[in-house]
C-alpha positions as CSV (number, residue, x, y, z in Angstrom):
1,M,21.8,-19.0,-8.2
2,G,19.5,-20.5,-10.8
3,D,16.5,-18.2,-10.4
4,K,17.1,-16.3,-13.8
5,P,17.3,-17.5,-17.4
6,P,20.9,-18.1,-18.7
7,G,20.8,-14.8,-20.7
8,F,20.5,-12.8,-17.5
9,R,24.1,-13.3,-16.5
10,D,26.4,-10.5,-17.6
11,S,23.4,-8.5,-18.7
12,R,22.4,-5.0,-17.5
13,N,19.0,-6.1,-16.4
14,W,17.8,-4.9,-13.0
15,I,17.0,-7.1,-10.0
16,G,14.3,-6.2,-7.5
17,C,14.1,-6.6,-3.7
18,V,13.1,-10.2,-3.9
19,E,16.3,-11.0,-5.9
20,A,18.3,-8.8,-3.6
21,S,17.2,-10.8,-0.6
22,L,18.0,-14.0,-2.4
23,C,21.5,-12.6,-3.1
24,L,22.0,-11.6,0.5
25,E,21.1,-15.1,1.6
26,H,23.2,-16.8,-1.1
27,F,26.3,-14.8,-0.5
28,G,26.1,-14.8,3.3
29,G,25.2,-11.2,3.7
30,P,22.8,-9.8,6.3
31,Q,19.5,-11.5,6.6
32,G,16.7,-9.8,4.6
33,R,13.0,-10.1,5.5
34,L,10.5,-9.3,2.7
35,C,7.4,-7.2,3.1
36,H,5.0,-6.8,0.2
37,V,2.8,-3.6,0.1
38,P,0.1,-4.0,-2.5
39,R,-0.3,-0.2,-3.1
40,G,1.9,2.7,-2.1
41,A,-1.0,4.2,-0.1
42,G,-0.7,1.2,2.2
43,L,2.9,2.1,3.1
44,L,1.5,4.4,5.8
45,E,0.2,1.2,7.5
46,E,3.7,-0.2,7.5
47,L,5.3,2.8,9.3
48,E,5.1,1.1,12.8
49,R,6.8,-2.0,11.4
50,L,9.5,0.2,9.9
51,Y,9.9,2.2,13.1
52,S,10.3,-1.0,15.1
53,H,12.8,-2.4,12.6
54,F,15.1,0.7,13.0
55,K,14.5,0.9,16.7
56,E,15.7,-2.7,17.1
57,G,18.9,-2.0,15.2
58,G,17.7,-3.0,11.7
59,G,19.7,-2.1,8.7
60,P,18.8,-0.3,5.5
61,V,15.5,-1.2,3.9
62,M,15.7,-1.8,0.1
63,V,12.6,-0.6,-1.7
64,G,11.4,-1.6,-5.2
65,G,8.1,-1.1,-7.0
66,D,6.5,-1.6,-10.3
67,A,5.0,1.7,-11.5
68,D,7.5,3.5,-9.3
69,A,10.9,2.3,-10.7
70,Q,13.0,4.7,-8.7
71,S,15.3,2.8,-6.4
72,K,15.3,3.7,-2.7
73,A,17.0,2.7,0.5
74,L,15.3,3.7,3.7
75,L,17.5,4.6,6.6
76,G,14.9,5.8,9.1
77,V,11.4,7.0,9.8
78,C,10.0,9.8,11.9
79,E,7.0,12.0,12.5
80,G,7.6,15.6,11.5
81,P,5.6,18.8,11.6
82,A,1.8,18.5,11.7
83,R,2.2,14.8,12.4
84,E,3.3,14.1,8.8
85,A,5.3,10.9,8.4
86,Y,8.8,11.1,6.9
87,V,11.4,8.5,5.7
88,L,15.1,9.1,5.5
89,I,15.9,8.0,1.9
90,L,19.3,7.2,0.4
91,D,19.7,7.0,-3.3
92,P,21.5,3.6,-3.7
93,H,23.2,4.8,-6.9
94,Y,25.7,7.0,-5.1
95,W,29.3,6.0,-5.5
96,G,32.6,7.7,-5.0
97,T,34.4,9.4,-2.2
98,L,32.4,9.9,0.9
99,K,31.3,13.5,1.1
100,S,30.1,15.5,4.1
101,R,26.5,15.2,5.3
102,S,25.6,18.7,4.0
103,E,27.0,17.9,0.5
104,L,25.1,14.6,0.3
105,Q,21.9,16.3,1.3
106,A,22.4,19.3,-1.0
107,A,23.0,17.0,-4.0
108,G,19.8,15.0,-3.2
109,W,21.6,11.7,-2.4
110,V,20.1,11.5,1.0
111,G,17.3,13.3,2.9
112,W,14.1,13.2,4.7
113,R,11.1,12.9,2.4
114,K,7.3,13.0,3.1
115,V,5.9,9.5,2.8
116,S,2.8,11.0,1.1
117,S,4.9,12.5,-1.7
118,V,7.7,9.9,-2.3
119,F,5.7,6.8,-2.9
120,D,3.3,6.3,-5.8
121,S,-0.1,5.3,-4.5
122,N,-0.7,3.1,-7.6
123,S,2.5,1.2,-7.4
124,F,3.1,-2.0,-5.4
125,Y,6.3,-2.1,-3.3
126,N,8.5,-4.8,-2.0
127,L,10.6,-3.9,1.0
128,C,13.6,-5.9,2.0
129,L,14.3,-5.2,5.7
130,T,18.0,-6.0,6.5
131,R,19.6,-6.7,9.8
132,N,22.9,-5.2,10.8
133,N,25.2,-4.8,13.8
134,L,24.7,-1.0,14.4
135,T,23.4,0.3,17.6
136,P,19.7,1.2,17.4
137,H,19.1,4.7,16.1
138,T,22.7,5.1,14.9
139,L,21.8,6.0,11.3
140,P,18.8,8.3,11.7
141,A,20.6,10.2,14.5
142,L,23.2,11.3,12.0
143,W,20.7,13.3,10.0
144,D,18.7,16.4,11.1
145,R,14.9,15.7,11.3
146,P,12.4,17.5,9.1
147,R,11.3,21.0,10.3
148,N,8.7,23.5,9.5
């Protein structure tokens, strides 16, 4: 694609959300729209955008940061007990035979997490909001919402 130095090819170096969106475009995948959040604390201000994205049938949202290097894919957002904001997070490193929902949740591969505890307030984040052909609310409806 030409955006990396020659030594990058066949390396084990990571790419971020910006590069992932370029790959989606280059290889004809779903369209990816980038959203930069200067500090993790600002993610709360993006919840309405994320909610609208999923409500309108948007696909998974890839998340990358600087100080927070833990990869995340968002599959939904909701408001839980005491009006606390939650995101449905999938660990994008999962591979293998598809397991049941309860097995995936018990192993920590997917689950609802409080926004206030899953994002580093000092890290910037890039979000790549993808489009897909799923019916709105299809993915979050598969998972139980957070409870008290």
